[in-house]
DSSP file (Angstrom, degrees, kcal/mol; ACC not computed):
  #  RESIDUE AA STRUCTURE BP1 BP2  ACC     N-H-->O    O-->H-N    N-H-->O    O-->H-N    TCO  KAPPA ALPHA  PHI   PSI    X-CA   Y-CA   Z-CA
    1    1 A M     >        0   0    0      0, 0.0     4,-0.9     0, 0.0     3,-0.4   0.000 360.0 360.0 360.0 -31.1  -41.2  -16.5  -16.1
    2    2 A R  H >>  +     0   0    0      1,-0.2     4,-1.0     2,-0.2     3,-0.6   0.884 360.0  54.3 -63.7 -38.1  -43.5  -14.6  -18.3
    3    3 A S  H 3> S+     0   0    0      1,-0.2     4,-2.4     2,-0.2    -1,-0.2   0.789  97.9  64.1 -70.0 -26.0  -41.8  -15.9  -21.5
    4    4 A F  H 34 S+     0   0    0     -3,-0.4    -1,-0.2     1,-0.2    -2,-0.2   0.862 100.8  53.0 -62.8 -33.3  -42.3  -19.5  -20.4
    5    5 A K  H << S+     0   0    0     -4,-0.9    -1,-0.2    -3,-0.6    -2,-0.2   0.868 115.0  39.2 -69.3 -36.0  -46.0  -18.9  -20.7
    6    6 A Y  H  < S+     0   0    0     -4,-1.0     2,-0.7     1,-0.2    79,-0.3   0.775 115.5  51.2 -87.1 -27.5  -45.8  -17.6  -24.2
    7    7 A Y  S  < S+     0   0    0     -4,-2.4     2,-0.3    78,-0.1    -1,-0.2  -0.886  70.5 127.0-118.0 101.9  -43.2  -20.0  -25.6
    8    8 A S        +     0   0    0     -2,-0.7    74,-1.3    74,-0.2    69,-0.2  -0.987  59.9  31.3-149.5 150.5  -43.8  -23.6  -25.0
    9    9 A G    >   +     0   0    0     66,-0.3     3,-1.1    67,-0.3     4,-0.4   0.757  67.7 146.3  75.1  25.2  -44.0  -26.6  -27.3
   10   10 A L  G >>  +     0   0    0     66,-1.5     4,-3.1     1,-0.2     3,-1.0   0.715  52.7  77.4 -69.7 -20.6  -41.4  -25.1  -29.7
   11   11 A V  G 34 S+     0   0    0     66,-1.8    -1,-0.2     1,-0.3    67,-0.1   0.810  90.5  56.6 -61.3 -28.5  -39.8  -28.4  -30.6
   12   12 A H  G <4 S+     0   0    0     -3,-1.1    -1,-0.3    65,-0.3    -2,-0.2   0.792 120.8  26.3 -72.5 -28.2  -42.8  -29.1  -32.9
   13   13 A F  T <4 S+     0   0    0     -3,-1.0    78,-0.2    -4,-0.4    -2,-0.2   0.694 129.1  36.9-108.0 -25.2  -42.2  -25.9  -35.0
   14   14 A Y     X  +     0   0    0     -4,-3.1     4,-2.0     1,-0.1    -1,-0.2  -0.576  59.4 155.8-129.5  69.0  -38.5  -25.2  -34.5
   15   15 A P  H  > S+     0   0    0      0, 0.0     4,-1.9     0, 0.0     5,-0.1   0.886  77.6  48.4 -67.3 -37.6  -36.5  -28.5  -34.5
   16   16 A L  H  > S+     0   0    0      1,-0.2     4,-2.2     2,-0.2     5,-0.2   0.918 112.0  48.9 -68.0 -42.4  -33.2  -26.9  -35.6
   17   17 A F  H  > S+     0   0    0      1,-0.2     4,-2.7     2,-0.2    -1,-0.2   0.876 109.0  54.8 -62.9 -36.5  -33.4  -24.1  -33.1
   18   18 A T  H  X S+     0   0    0     -4,-2.0     4,-2.3     2,-0.2    -2,-0.2   0.915 108.0  48.3 -63.1 -43.8  -34.2  -26.7  -30.4
   19   19 A I  H  X S+     0   0    0     -4,-1.9     4,-2.1     2,-0.2    -2,-0.2   0.924 114.5  45.0 -63.6 -44.9  -31.1  -28.7  -31.3
   20   20 A I  H  X S+     0   0    0     -4,-2.2     4,-2.2     2,-0.2     5,-0.2   0.910 113.4  49.9 -66.8 -42.1  -28.8  -25.6  -31.2
   21   21 A F  H  X S+     0   0    0     -4,-2.7     4,-2.2     1,-0.2    -1,-0.2   0.883 110.0  51.8 -63.7 -38.1  -30.4  -24.4  -28.0
   22   22 A L  H  X S+     0   0    0     -4,-2.3     4,-2.6     2,-0.2    -2,-0.2   0.910 107.8  51.9 -64.2 -42.2  -29.9  -27.8  -26.4
   23   23 A R  H  X S+     0   0    0     -4,-2.1     4,-1.9     1,-0.2    -2,-0.2   0.927 112.9  44.0 -61.9 -44.8  -26.2  -27.8  -27.3
   24   24 A F  H  X S+     0   0    0     -4,-2.2     4,-1.9     2,-0.2    -1,-0.2   0.846 112.1  53.8 -69.9 -32.3  -25.7  -24.4  -25.8
   25   25 A S  H  X S+     0   0    0     -4,-2.2     4,-1.5     2,-0.2    -2,-0.2   0.909 108.8  48.8 -65.8 -41.4  -27.7  -25.3  -22.7
   26   26 A L  H  <>S+     0   0    0     -4,-2.6     5,-2.4     1,-0.2    -2,-0.2   0.882 111.2  50.0 -65.9 -37.0  -25.5  -28.4  -22.2
   27   27 A A  H ><5S+     0   0    0     -4,-1.9     3,-1.2     1,-0.2    -1,-0.2   0.872 107.7  55.0 -66.1 -35.4  -22.4  -26.3  -22.6
   28   28 A N  H 3<5S+     0   0    0     -4,-1.9    -1,-0.2     1,-0.3    -2,-0.2   0.821 107.4  48.4 -68.2 -31.0  -23.8  -23.9  -20.0
   29   29 A I  T 3<5S-     0   0    0     -4,-1.5    -1,-0.3    -5,-0.1    -2,-0.2   0.261 119.1-110.0 -93.8  13.7  -24.3  -26.6  -17.4
   30   30 A S  T < 5 -     0   0    0     -3,-1.2    -3,-0.2     1,-0.2    -2,-0.1   0.906  47.4-175.8  62.4  46.6  -20.8  -27.9  -18.0
   31   31 A F    > < -     0   0    0     -5,-2.4     3,-0.8     1,-0.1     6,-0.5  -0.463  38.2 -88.6 -67.5 143.6  -21.7  -31.1  -19.7
   32   32 A P  T 3  S+     0   0    0      0, 0.0    -1,-0.1     0, 0.0     3,-0.1  -0.186 113.0  34.5 -56.6 150.5  -18.7  -33.3  -20.5
   33   33 A L  T 3  S+     0   0    0     78,-0.3    78,-0.4     1,-0.3     2,-0.3   0.675  98.5 104.3  71.9  23.1  -17.0  -32.7  -23.9
   34   34 A T  S <> S-     0   0    0     -3,-0.8     4,-1.4    77,-0.3     3,-0.3  -0.902  82.1-116.8-123.1 160.8  -17.7  -29.0  -23.7
   35   35 A S  H  > S+     0   0    0     -2,-0.3     4,-2.2    72,-0.3     5,-0.2   0.825 112.9  59.8 -66.1 -30.5  -15.3  -26.2  -22.9
   36   36 A S  H  > S+     0   0    0      1,-0.2     4,-2.7     2,-0.2     5,-0.3   0.875 101.3  54.4 -65.1 -36.9  -17.3  -25.2  -19.8
   37   37 A F  H  > S+     0   0    0     -6,-0.5     4,-2.3    -3,-0.3    -1,-0.2   0.927 108.7  48.1 -61.9 -44.6  -16.7  -28.7  -18.3
   38   38 A V  H  X S+     0   0    0     -4,-1.4     4,-2.1     2,-0.2    -2,-0.2   0.928 113.1  48.2 -62.5 -45.6  -13.0  -28.3  -18.7
   39   39 A G  H  X S+     0   0    0     -4,-2.2     4,-1.9     1,-0.2    -2,-0.2   0.928 114.3  44.1 -62.4 -46.8  -12.9  -24.9  -17.2
   40   40 A E  H  X S+     0   0    0     -4,-2.7     4,-2.5     1,-0.2    -1,-0.2   0.847 109.6  57.2 -70.4 -32.0  -15.0  -25.8  -14.2
   41   41 A F  H  X S+     0   0    0     -4,-2.3     4,-2.2    -5,-0.3    -1,-0.2   0.936 109.8  44.4 -61.6 -45.7  -13.1  -29.0  -13.7
   42   42 A Y  H  X S+     0   0    0     -4,-2.1     4,-2.0     2,-0.2    -2,-0.2   0.847 111.2  54.2 -68.8 -33.1   -9.8  -27.1  -13.4
   43   43 A I  H  X S+     0   0    0     -4,-1.9     4,-2.6     2,-0.2    -2,-0.2   0.933 110.6  45.9 -64.0 -44.7  -11.5  -24.5  -11.1
   44   44 A F  H  X S+     0   0    0     -4,-2.5     4,-2.5     2,-0.2    -2,-0.2   0.885 109.6  54.6 -66.8 -37.8  -12.6  -27.3   -8.8
   45   45 A L  H  X S+     0   0    0     -4,-2.2     4,-0.6     1,-0.2    -1,-0.2   0.914 114.6  40.6 -61.0 -41.5   -9.2  -28.9   -8.8
   46   46 A G  H  X S+     0   0    0     -4,-2.0     4,-0.5     1,-0.2     3,-0.4   0.876 116.2  49.4 -73.4 -37.0   -7.6  -25.6   -7.8
   47   47 A L  H >X S+     0   0    0     -4,-2.6     4,-2.7     1,-0.2     3,-1.1   0.860 101.3  60.9 -73.1 -35.6  -10.3  -24.7   -5.2
   48   48 A I  H 3< S+     0   0    0     -4,-2.5    -1,-0.2     1,-0.3    -2,-0.2   0.769  97.1  61.5 -66.5 -23.4  -10.4  -28.0   -3.4
   49   49 A R  H 3< S+     0   0    0     -4,-0.6    -1,-0.3    -3,-0.4    -2,-0.2   0.799 115.5  31.7 -68.7 -27.9   -6.7  -27.6   -2.4
   50   50 A F  H << S+     0   0    0     -3,-1.1     2,-0.3    -4,-0.5    -2,-0.2   0.838 133.9   7.3 -99.9 -40.2   -7.6  -24.4   -0.5
   51   51 A N     X  -     0   0    0     -4,-2.7     4,-1.4     1,-0.1    -1,-0.3  -0.859  49.6-168.7-152.8 110.3  -11.1  -24.9    0.8
   52   52 A F  H  > S+     0   0    0     -2,-0.3     4,-2.1     1,-0.2     5,-0.1   0.902  91.8  51.5 -64.9 -42.5  -13.1  -28.1    0.7
   53   53 A W  H  > S+     0   0    0      1,-0.2     4,-2.4     2,-0.2    -1,-0.2   0.826 106.0  54.0 -70.6 -31.4  -16.4  -26.4    1.8
   54   54 A A  H  > S+     0   0    0      2,-0.2     4,-2.5     1,-0.2    -1,-0.2   0.874 108.8  50.7 -66.4 -35.3  -16.1  -23.7   -0.8
   55   55 A T  H  X S+     0   0    0     -4,-1.4     4,-2.6     2,-0.2    -2,-0.2   0.904 109.9  49.0 -66.7 -41.3  -15.8  -26.4   -3.4
   56   56 A V  H  X S+     0   0    0     -4,-2.1     4,-2.3     2,-0.2    -2,-0.2   0.916 112.4  48.6 -63.9 -42.7  -18.9  -28.2   -2.1
   57   57 A F  H  X S+     0   0    0     -4,-2.4     4,-2.3     2,-0.2    -2,-0.2   0.920 112.5  48.0 -62.8 -44.2  -20.8  -24.9   -2.2
   58   58 A A  H  X S+     0   0    0     -4,-2.5     4,-1.9     2,-0.2    -2,-0.2   0.906 111.9  49.3 -64.6 -41.6  -19.7  -24.2   -5.7
   59   59 A A  H  X S+     0   0    0     -4,-2.6     4,-2.2     1,-0.2    -1,-0.2   0.888 110.4  51.5 -64.6 -38.7  -20.6  -27.7   -6.9
   60   60 A T  H  X S+     0   0    0     -4,-2.3     4,-2.4     1,-0.2    -2,-0.2   0.909 109.0  50.0 -64.5 -42.0  -24.0  -27.4   -5.3
   61   61 A S  H  X S+     0   0    0     -4,-2.3     4,-2.2     1,-0.2    -1,-0.2   0.863 109.7  51.6 -66.1 -33.7  -24.6  -24.1   -7.0
   62   62 A I  H  X S+     0   0    0     -4,-1.9     4,-2.2     2,-0.2    -1,-0.2   0.902 109.8  49.2 -68.4 -39.8  -23.6  -25.6  -10.4
   63   63 A V  H  X S+     0   0    0     -4,-2.2     4,-2.3     2,-0.2    -2,-0.2   0.916 111.6  48.8 -65.1 -42.4  -26.0  -28.5   -9.8
   64   64 A L  H  X S+     0   0    0     -4,-2.4     4,-2.1     1,-0.2    -2,-0.2   0.893 111.0  50.7 -64.8 -38.7  -28.9  -26.2   -8.9
   65   65 A G  H  X S+     0   0    0     -4,-2.2     4,-2.4     2,-0.2    -1,-0.2   0.892 109.7  50.5 -63.9 -39.4  -28.1  -24.1  -12.0
   66   66 A A  H  X S+     0   0    0     -4,-2.2     4,-2.6     2,-0.2     5,-0.2   0.898 108.6  52.1 -65.4 -40.3  -28.2  -27.2  -14.2
   67   67 A V  H  X S+     0   0    0     -4,-2.3     4,-2.2     1,-0.2    -2,-0.2   0.926 111.5  47.1 -61.6 -44.0  -31.5  -28.2  -12.7
   68   68 A Y  H  X S+     0   0    0     -4,-2.1     4,-2.8     2,-0.2    -2,-0.2   0.920 112.2  49.0 -65.1 -43.4  -33.0  -24.8  -13.5
   69   69 A I  H  X S+     0   0    0     -4,-2.4     4,-2.6     1,-0.2    -2,-0.2   0.925 113.6  45.8 -64.5 -43.7  -31.6  -24.8  -17.1
   70   70 A L  H  X S+     0   0    0     -4,-2.6     4,-2.3     2,-0.2    -1,-0.2   0.876 112.8  51.1 -67.4 -35.9  -32.9  -28.2  -17.8
   71   71 A W  H  X S+     0   0    0     -4,-2.2     4,-2.5    -5,-0.2    -2,-0.2   0.931 112.1  46.6 -63.5 -44.9  -36.3  -27.3  -16.3
   72   72 A A  H  X S+     0   0    0     -4,-2.8     4,-2.7     2,-0.2     5,-0.3   0.912 111.7  50.9 -65.0 -42.1  -36.5  -24.2  -18.4
   73   73 A F  H  X S+     0   0    0     -4,-2.6     4,-2.6     1,-0.2     5,-0.4   0.932 112.1  47.6 -60.3 -45.3  -35.5  -26.1  -21.5
   74   74 A N  H  X S+     0   0    0     -4,-2.3     4,-1.9     1,-0.2   -65,-0.2   0.908 113.7  47.4 -62.0 -42.6  -38.2  -28.7  -20.9
   75   75 A R  H  X S+     0   0    0     -4,-2.5     4,-0.6    -5,-0.2   -66,-0.3   0.888 116.8  42.2 -69.0 -38.9  -40.8  -26.1  -20.2
   76   76 A I  H  < S+     0   0    0     -4,-2.7   -66,-1.5   -68,-0.2   -67,-0.3   0.926 126.4  28.3 -74.8 -45.0  -40.0  -24.0  -23.3
   77   77 A F  H  < S+     0   0    0     -4,-2.6   -66,-1.8    -5,-0.3   -65,-0.3   0.743 130.7  31.6 -94.6 -23.4  -39.5  -26.7  -25.8
   78   78 A F  H  < S+     0   0    0     -4,-1.9    -3,-0.2    -5,-0.4    -1,-0.2   0.215  93.9 103.7-120.9  15.4  -41.7  -29.5  -24.6
   79   79 A G  S  < S-     0   0    0     -4,-0.6     2,-0.2     1,-0.2   -71,-0.1   0.000  87.3 -51.3 -80.6-167.2  -44.6  -27.7  -22.9
   80   80 A N        -     0   0    0      1,-0.1    -1,-0.2    -5,-0.1     2,-0.2  -0.468  67.8-104.7 -67.8 138.1  -48.1  -27.2  -24.1
   81   81 A I        -     0   0    0     -2,-0.2     2,-0.6   -72,-0.1   -72,-0.2  -0.457  28.7-162.0 -71.0 131.5  -48.1  -25.7  -27.6
   82   82 A N     >  -     0   0    0    -74,-1.3     4,-1.2    -2,-0.2     3,-0.4  -0.900   6.6-175.5-114.7  99.0  -49.0  -22.0  -27.8
   83   83 A I  H  > S+     0   0    0     -2,-0.6     4,-1.7     1,-0.2    -1,-0.1   0.799  73.4  67.1 -67.6 -31.7  -50.0  -21.3  -31.4
   84   84 A I  H  4 S+     0   0    0      1,-0.2     4,-0.3     2,-0.2    -1,-0.2   0.913 109.0  34.5 -60.7 -46.1  -50.5  -17.5  -31.0
   85   85 A S  H >4 S+     0   0    0     -3,-0.4     3,-0.7   -79,-0.3     4,-0.2   0.788 114.2  58.6 -79.8 -27.9  -46.8  -16.8  -30.3
   86   86 A I  H >< S+     0   0    0     -4,-1.2     3,-1.5     1,-0.2    -2,-0.2   0.830  91.8  66.5 -75.1 -32.4  -45.4  -19.4  -32.7
   87   87 A N  T 3< S+     0   0    0     -4,-1.7    -1,-0.2     1,-0.3    -2,-0.1   0.683  93.2  61.6 -65.4 -17.6  -47.1  -18.2  -35.9
   88   88 A T  T <  S+     0   0    0     -3,-0.7    -1,-0.3    -4,-0.3     2,-0.3   0.619 102.6  53.5 -86.0 -11.4  -45.0  -15.0  -35.9
   89   89 A Y    <   -     0   0    0     -3,-1.5     2,-0.3    -4,-0.2     0, 0.0  -0.768  65.3-146.2-122.6 165.0  -41.6  -16.7  -36.2
   90   90 A K        -     0   0    0     -2,-0.3     3,-0.1     1,-0.1   -76,-0.1  -0.845  32.7 -93.1-123.3 162.8  -39.8  -19.2  -38.4
   91   91 A D        -     0   0    0     -2,-0.3   -77,-0.1   -78,-0.2    -1,-0.1  -0.276  62.3 -76.4 -67.8 163.4  -37.2  -21.9  -37.7
   92   92 A I        -     0   0    0      1,-0.1    -1,-0.1     4,-0.1   -76,-0.1  -0.267  49.7-137.6 -66.0 149.5  -33.6  -20.8  -38.2
   93   93 A N     >  -     0   0    0     -3,-0.1     4,-2.1   -77,-0.0     5,-0.2  -0.295  31.9 -86.7 -98.9-174.9  -32.3  -20.6  -41.8
   94   94 A K  H  > S+     0   0    0      1,-0.2     4,-2.4     2,-0.2     5,-0.2   0.857 124.8  53.5 -65.0 -36.8  -29.0  -21.7  -43.4
   95   95 A K  H  > S+     0   0    0      1,-0.2     4,-1.9     2,-0.2    -1,-0.2   0.915 110.8  46.4 -64.5 -42.2  -27.2  -18.4  -42.6
   96   96 A E  H  > S+     0   0    0      2,-0.2     4,-2.1     1,-0.2    -2,-0.2   0.863 110.4  53.3 -69.4 -35.3  -28.1  -18.7  -38.9
   97   97 A I  H  X S+     0   0    0     -4,-2.1     4,-2.2     2,-0.2    -2,-0.2   0.938 109.2  49.1 -62.5 -45.3  -27.1  -22.4  -38.8
   98   98 A A  H  X S+     0   0    0     -4,-2.4     4,-1.0     1,-0.2    -2,-0.2   0.873 110.7  51.5 -61.4 -36.7  -23.7  -21.4  -40.3
   99   99 A L  H  < S+     0   0    0     -4,-1.9    -1,-0.2     1,-0.2    -2,-0.2   0.878 114.1  42.4 -67.5 -38.4  -23.4  -18.7  -37.7
  100  100 A F  H  X S+     0   0    0     -4,-2.1     4,-1.7     1,-0.2    -2,-0.2   0.767 102.8  67.2 -80.4 -26.1  -24.2  -21.1  -34.8
  101  101 A I  H  X S+     0   0    0     -4,-2.2     4,-2.7     1,-0.2     5,-0.3   0.872  92.6  61.6 -64.2 -36.6  -22.0  -23.9  -36.1
  102  102 A I  H  X S+     0   0    0     -4,-1.0     4,-2.2     1,-0.2    -1,-0.2   0.948 108.9  38.3 -59.6 -53.7  -18.8  -22.0  -35.5
  103  103 A P  H  > S+     0   0    0      0, 0.0     4,-2.6     0, 0.0    -1,-0.2   0.851 114.8  55.7 -67.8 -30.0  -19.1  -21.6  -31.7
  104  104 A I  H  X S+     0   0    0     -4,-1.7     4,-2.0     2,-0.2    -2,-0.2   0.927 110.2  45.0 -65.7 -43.2  -20.6  -25.1  -31.4
  105  105 A I  H  X S+     0   0    0     -4,-2.7     4,-2.7     2,-0.2    -1,-0.2   0.910 112.9  51.3 -64.8 -41.5  -17.5  -26.6  -33.1
  106  106 A F  H  X S+     0   0    0     -4,-2.2     4,-2.2    -5,-0.3     5,-0.2   0.899 109.0  50.8 -63.1 -41.0  -15.2  -24.4  -31.0
  107  107 A L  H  X S+     0   0    0     -4,-2.6     4,-1.7     1,-0.2   -72,-0.3   0.898 113.2  46.2 -61.2 -40.9  -17.0  -25.6  -27.8
  108  108 A A  H  X S+     0   0    0     -4,-2.0     4,-2.3     2,-0.2     5,-0.3   0.905 110.5  51.6 -71.0 -41.4  -16.5  -29.2  -28.8
  109  109 A I  H  X S+     0   0    0     -4,-2.7     4,-3.0     1,-0.2    -2,-0.2   0.932 112.5  45.5 -62.9 -45.3  -12.9  -28.8  -29.9
  110  110 A I  H  < S+     0   0    0     -4,-2.2    -1,-0.2     1,-0.2    -2,-0.2   0.872 114.1  50.4 -66.0 -34.9  -12.0  -27.2  -26.5
  111  111 A G  H  < S+     0   0    0     -4,-1.7   -78,-0.3   -78,-0.4   -77,-0.3   0.838 118.8  36.3 -71.1 -32.3  -14.0  -29.9  -24.7
  112  112 A I  H  < S+     0   0    0     -4,-2.3    -2,-0.2   -79,-0.3    -3,-0.2   0.877 132.0  25.2 -87.5 -41.4  -12.3  -32.8  -26.5
  113  113 A L    >X  +     0   0    0     -4,-3.0     3,-0.7    -5,-0.3     4,-0.6  -0.563  69.1 150.3-122.1  66.0   -8.8  -31.4  -26.9
  114  114 A P  H 3>  +     0   0    0      0, 0.0     4,-2.7     0, 0.0     3,-0.4   0.753  60.2  73.8 -72.7 -21.5   -8.3  -29.0  -24.0
  115  115 A Y  H 3> S+     0   0    0      1,-0.2     4,-2.6     2,-0.2     5,-0.3   0.811  88.7  59.1 -67.6 -29.4   -4.6  -29.5  -23.6
  116  116 A Y  H <> S+     0   0    0     -3,-0.7     4,-1.3     2,-0.2    -1,-0.2   0.917 114.4  37.1 -62.4 -41.5   -3.7  -27.6  -26.8
  117  117 A F  H  X S+     0   0    0     -4,-0.6     4,-2.5    -3,-0.4    -2,-0.2   0.881 116.5  51.7 -77.3 -39.8   -5.3  -24.5  -25.4
  118  118 A I  H  X S+     0   0    0     -4,-2.7     4,-2.8     2,-0.2     5,-0.2   0.910 108.8  50.8 -66.2 -41.5   -4.3  -25.0  -21.8
  119  119 A D  H  X S+     0   0    0     -4,-2.6     4,-2.4    -5,-0.2    -1,-0.2   0.917 111.8  47.8 -61.5 -42.8   -0.6  -25.4  -22.8
  120  120 A T  H  X S+     0   0    0     -4,-1.3     4,-2.1    -5,-0.3    -2,-0.2   0.931 114.6  45.2 -63.4 -46.0   -0.7  -22.2  -24.8
  121  121 A L  H  X S+     0   0    0     -4,-2.5     4,-2.6     2,-0.2    -2,-0.2   0.885 111.7  53.3 -65.0 -38.3   -2.4  -20.3  -22.0
  122  122 A F  H  X S+     0   0    0     -4,-2.8     4,-2.4     2,-0.2    -2,-0.2   0.931 109.9  46.9 -63.1 -46.0    0.0  -21.8  -19.4
  123  123 A R  H  X S+     0   0    0     -4,-2.4     4,-2.3     1,-0.2    -1,-0.2   0.906 113.2  49.2 -63.1 -40.7    3.1  -20.7  -21.4
  124  124 A D  H  X S+     0   0    0     -4,-2.1     4,-2.3     2,-0.2    -2,-0.2   0.899 111.2  49.3 -65.8 -40.0    1.7  -17.2  -21.9
  125  125 A C  H  X S+     0   0    0     -4,-2.6     4,-2.7     2,-0.2     5,-0.2   0.904 110.6  50.3 -66.1 -40.6    0.8  -16.8  -18.2
  126  126 A I  H  X S+     0   0    0     -4,-2.4     4,-2.5     2,-0.2    -2,-0.2   0.925 111.8  48.3 -62.3 -44.0    4.3  -18.0  -17.2
  127  127 A N  H  X S+     0   0    0     -4,-2.3     4,-2.4     2,-0.2    -2,-0.2   0.898 112.1  49.4 -62.4 -40.6    5.8  -15.4  -19.7
  128  128 A L  H  X S+     0   0    0     -4,-2.3     4,-2.4     2,-0.2    -2,-0.2   0.920 112.4  46.7 -65.9 -43.8    3.6  -12.7  -18.3
  129  129 A L  H  X S+     0   0    0     -4,-2.7     4,-2.3     2,-0.2    -2,-0.2   0.894 112.9  49.9 -65.7 -39.2    4.5  -13.5  -14.7
  130  130 A E  H  X S+     0   0    0     -4,-2.5     4,-2.2    -5,-0.2    -2,-0.2   0.910 111.4  48.9 -64.5 -42.2    8.2  -13.6  -15.5
  131  131 A H  H  X S+     0   0    0     -4,-2.4     4,-1.7     1,-0.2    -2,-0.2   0.898 112.1  48.8 -64.0 -40.7    7.9  -10.3  -17.3
  132  132 A A  H  < S+     0   0    0     -4,-2.4    -2,-0.2     1,-0.2    -1,-0.2   0.873 111.2  49.9 -67.3 -37.0    6.1   -8.8  -14.3
  133  133 A R  H >< S+     0   0    0     -4,-2.3     3,-0.9     1,-0.2    -2,-0.2   0.888 111.9  47.7 -68.6 -38.8    8.7  -10.1  -11.9
  134  134 A L  H 3< S+     0   0    0     -4,-2.2    -2,-0.2     1,-0.2    -1,-0.2   0.818 111.6  50.3 -72.0 -30.7   11.6   -8.7  -14.0
  135  135 A N  T 3< S+     0   0    0     -4,-1.7     2,-0.4    -5,-0.2    -1,-0.2   0.143  79.0 127.7 -95.9  19.6   10.1   -5.3  -14.4
  136  136 A R    <         0   0    0     -3,-0.9    -3,-0.0     1,-0.2    -4,-0.0  -0.638 360.0 360.0 -78.4 132.9    9.3   -4.8  -10.7
  137  137 A Y              0   0    0     -2,-0.4    -1,-0.2     0, 0.0    -2,-0.1   0.475 360.0 360.0  11.0 360.0   10.7   -1.5   -9.3
Protein backbone atom coordinates (compact mmCIF):
# COMPACT_ATOMS: atom_id res chain seq x y z
CA UNK A 1 0.00 0.00 0.00
CA UNK A 2 2.88 2.34 0.68
CA UNK A 3 4.10 2.22 -2.91
CA UNK A 4 0.69 3.25 -4.23
CA UNK A 5 1.12 6.55 -2.45
CA UNK A 6 4.49 7.23 -4.04
CA UNK A 7 3.79 5.95 -7.55
CA UNK A 8 0.68 7.31 -9.18
CA UNK A 9 0.04 9.00 -12.48
CA UNK A 10 2.83 7.06 -14.17
CA UNK A 11 1.05 6.86 -17.54
CA UNK A 12 2.01 10.49 -18.25
CA UNK A 13 5.73 9.85 -17.81
CA UNK A 14 6.15 6.16 -18.66
CA UNK A 15 3.79 5.23 -21.52
CA UNK A 16 5.83 2.23 -22.74
CA UNK A 17 6.16 0.82 -19.25
CA UNK A 18 2.40 1.28 -18.79
CA UNK A 19 1.62 -0.75 -21.91
CA UNK A 20 3.95 -3.59 -20.91
CA UNK A 21 2.67 -3.59 -17.33
CA UNK A 22 -0.92 -3.70 -18.62
CA UNK A 23 -0.14 -6.69 -20.83
CA UNK A 24 1.37 -8.63 -17.94
CA UNK A 25 -1.50 -7.59 -15.65
CA UNK A 26 -4.02 -8.91 -18.17
CA UNK A 27 -2.08 -12.16 -18.42
CA UNK A 28 -2.07 -12.39 -14.64
CA UNK A 29 -5.86 -12.12 -14.44
CA UNK A 30 -6.27 -14.79 -17.14
CA UNK A 31 -7.54 -12.52 -19.85
CA UNK A 32 -8.53 -14.41 -23.03
CA UNK A 33 -5.74 -14.96 -25.58
CA UNK A 34 -3.13 -15.33 -22.85
CA UNK A 35 -1.49 -18.49 -21.60
CA UNK A 36 -2.99 -18.03 -18.13
CA UNK A 37 -6.50 -18.15 -19.56
CA UNK A 38 -5.81 -21.47 -21.24
CA UNK A 39 -4.31 -22.94 -18.06
CA UNK A 40 -7.12 -21.83 -15.79
CA UNK A 41 -9.75 -22.92 -18.28
CA UNK A 42 -8.35 -26.47 -18.25
CA UNK A 43 -8.06 -26.41 -14.47
CA UNK A 44 -11.74 -25.46 -14.17
CA UNK A 45 -12.76 -28.11 -16.69
CA UNK A 46 -11.00 -30.76 -14.64
CA UNK A 47 -12.12 -29.43 -11.28
CA UNK A 48 -15.81 -29.11 -12.09
CA UNK A 49 -15.99 -32.85 -12.75
CA UNK A 50 -14.99 -33.58 -9.16
CA UNK A 51 -16.39 -30.74 -7.06
CA UNK A 52 -18.71 -27.99 -8.26
CA UNK A 53 -18.35 -25.86 -5.12
CA UNK A 54 -14.57 -25.93 -5.25
CA UNK A 55 -14.85 -24.64 -8.81
CA UNK A 56 -17.16 -21.85 -7.70
CA UNK A 57 -14.76 -20.92 -4.89
CA UNK A 58 -11.78 -20.93 -7.25
CA UNK A 59 -13.62 -18.80 -9.81
CA UNK A 60 -14.62 -16.34 -7.10
CA UNK A 61 -11.05 -16.03 -5.91
CA UNK A 62 -9.90 -15.39 -9.47
CA UNK A 63 -12.49 -12.65 -9.90
CA UNK A 64 -11.45 -11.02 -6.63
CA UNK A 65 -7.80 -11.20 -7.69
CA UNK A 66 -8.66 -9.59 -11.02
CA UNK A 67 -10.52 -6.79 -9.25
CA UNK A 68 -7.51 -6.12 -7.03
CA UNK A 69 -5.03 -6.15 -9.93
CA UNK A 70 -7.14 -3.77 -12.01
CA UNK A 71 -7.66 -1.51 -9.00
CA UNK A 72 -3.92 -1.43 -8.34
CA UNK A 73 -3.15 -0.75 -12.00
CA UNK A 74 -5.64 2.11 -12.04
CA UNK A 75 -4.26 3.57 -8.85
CA UNK A 76 -0.62 3.35 -9.90
CA UNK A 77 -0.88 4.51 -13.48
CA UNK A 78 -3.90 6.83 -13.48
CA UNK A 79 -3.83 8.33 -9.98
CA UNK A 80 -2.71 11.79 -8.96
CA UNK A 81 0.73 12.63 -10.33
CA UNK A 82 3.54 12.51 -7.76
CA UNK A 83 6.45 14.47 -9.24
CA UNK A 84 8.92 13.72 -6.43
CA UNK A 85 9.20 10.01 -7.13
CA UNK A 86 8.87 10.24 -10.90
CA UNK A 87 11.85 12.52 -11.55
CA UNK A 88 14.35 9.86 -10.46
CA UNK A 89 13.44 7.29 -13.16
CA UNK A 90 13.12 7.12 -16.94
CA UNK A 91 10.80 5.20 -19.24
CA UNK A 92 12.07 1.85 -20.47
CA UNK A 93 14.69 1.84 -23.22
CA UNK A 94 15.10 -0.29 -26.34
CA UNK A 95 17.01 -3.05 -24.56
CA UNK A 96 14.30 -3.41 -21.94
CA UNK A 97 11.60 -3.41 -24.62
CA UNK A 98 13.42 -6.23 -26.42
CA UNK A 99 13.65 -8.11 -23.13
CA UNK A 100 9.93 -7.77 -22.43
CA UNK A 101 8.77 -8.53 -25.97
CA UNK A 102 9.95 -12.15 -25.78
CA UNK A 103 7.67 -13.22 -22.90
CA UNK A 104 4.79 -11.11 -24.25
CA UNK A 105 4.98 -12.90 -27.60
CA UNK A 106 5.26 -16.25 -25.83
CA UNK A 107 2.17 -15.46 -23.72
CA UNK A 108 0.23 -14.55 -26.85
CA UNK A 109 1.33 -17.60 -28.85
CA UNK A 110 0.30 -19.99 -26.09
CA UNK A 111 -2.98 -18.12 -25.68
CA UNK A 112 -3.80 -18.22 -29.39
CA UNK A 113 -2.44 -21.67 -30.29
CA UNK A 114 -2.51 -23.71 -27.07
CA UNK A 115 -3.01 -27.08 -28.75
CA UNK A 116 0.56 -27.30 -30.02
CA UNK A 117 1.85 -27.08 -26.46
CA UNK A 118 -0.92 -29.15 -24.89
CA UNK A 119 -0.43 -32.01 -27.37
CA UNK A 120 3.29 -32.09 -26.67
CA UNK A 121 2.76 -32.04 -22.91
CA UNK A 122 0.04 -34.68 -23.16
CA UNK A 123 2.30 -37.05 -25.10
CA UNK A 124 5.14 -36.49 -22.65
CA UNK A 125 2.87 -37.12 -19.65
CA UNK A 126 1.53 -40.32 -21.21
CA UNK A 127 5.10 -41.51 -21.85
CA UNK A 128 6.09 -40.67 -18.29
CA UNK A 129 3.12 -42.49 -16.81
CA UNK A 130 3.74 -45.50 -19.03
CA UNK A 131 7.39 -45.55 -18.02
CA UNK A 132 6.44 -45.31 -14.34
CA UNK A 133 3.91 -48.12 -14.70
CA UNK A 134 6.42 -50.42 -16.43
CA UNK A 135 9.17 -49.79 -13.87
CA UNK A 136 7.02 -50.48 -10.86
CA UNK A 137 8.58 -53.04 -8.50
